[in-house]
C-alpha positions, 0 to 999 in steps of 0.5 A, spaced: 836 903 247 834 910 250 830 914 245 833 921 248 840 922 252 843 929 255 850 930 256 851 935 262 858 938 264 860 944 268 860 950 262 857 946 256 863 948 252 868 942 252 866 935 254 859 935 254 859 938 246 864 933 245 860 927 248 854 930 244 858 930 237 861 923 238 854 920 240 850 924 234 856 921 229 855 914 232 848 914 232 848 917 225 853 911 222 848 906 226 842 909 223 839 910 231 833 914 232 836 918 238 835 925 241 841 927 243 843 934 246 848 937 251 848 942 257 852 945 263 850 946 270 853 953 270 851 959 266 857 962 265 858 960 257 850 960 255 850 962 248 857 961 247 860 956 242 865 950 244 872 952 246 877 953 240 881 947 243 874 942 243 873 944 236 880 943 234 880 936 237 873 934 234 875 936 227 882 932 228 876 926 229 872 928 223 867 931 227 864 939 227 861 941 233 862 949 232 855 950 231 853 948 238 851 953 243 852 952 250 846 952 255 844 951 262 840 945 264 833 945 267 829 941 271 824 940 264 831 937 261 831 932 267 824 930 265 824 930 258 831 926 257 830 918 258 838 918 260 842 924 263 849 923 263 854 927 267 861 928 266 863 928 273 861 927 280 860 934 281 855 935 276 852 928 277 851 931 284 848 937 282 843 934 277 841 929 283 840 935 287 835 938 282 831 932 282 833 928 276 832 921 275 836 916 270 842 920 271 849 916 270 856 918 270 859 917 263 865 914 266 861 908 268 861 906 261 868 905 261 875 908 265 873 905 272 867 910 273 872 915 273 871 923 272 872 925 265 877 931 267 875 938 265 880 940 259 878 947 260 883 948 266 889 945 263 894 949 260 893 950 252 891 944 248 894 939 253 889 934 255 884 935 250 886 929 246 886 924 252 879 927 254 876 926 247 879 918 247 875 917 254 869 920 252 869 917 245 870 910 249 865 911 254 859 914 249 861 908 244 860 903 250 853 907 252 850 906 245 852 899 246 848 898 252 841 897 254 840 901 260 
């Protein structure tokens, strides 16, 4: 079991904060001592809370992510975290270009290695429930594996 996991998406306002919240919830329930965090490859939303629809879908699953704040990934993050999990191929590539090791795509833990689509660009709330389901399944599988 990794001692630290970093989830990375584009802006760190929907997918990766959901993954962070879900992973922390599962780790807490199982009594696992894992450092879990999230960030984005982009800087557009640094300091912002997760988007309203991400907060909403999390609350529908008894999870509060409203206190999280977006931040941009650093090379230091890539060295400090034992496991770095990208939410899609673009972010995976960007992290690899930064020189990170032990980088995997969340979809490799389920959903046939698919990208977790970015619901921020969907019209309205549509898609956030599907994205939540994908992330929850993959994070659960990740925490069941020893990679």
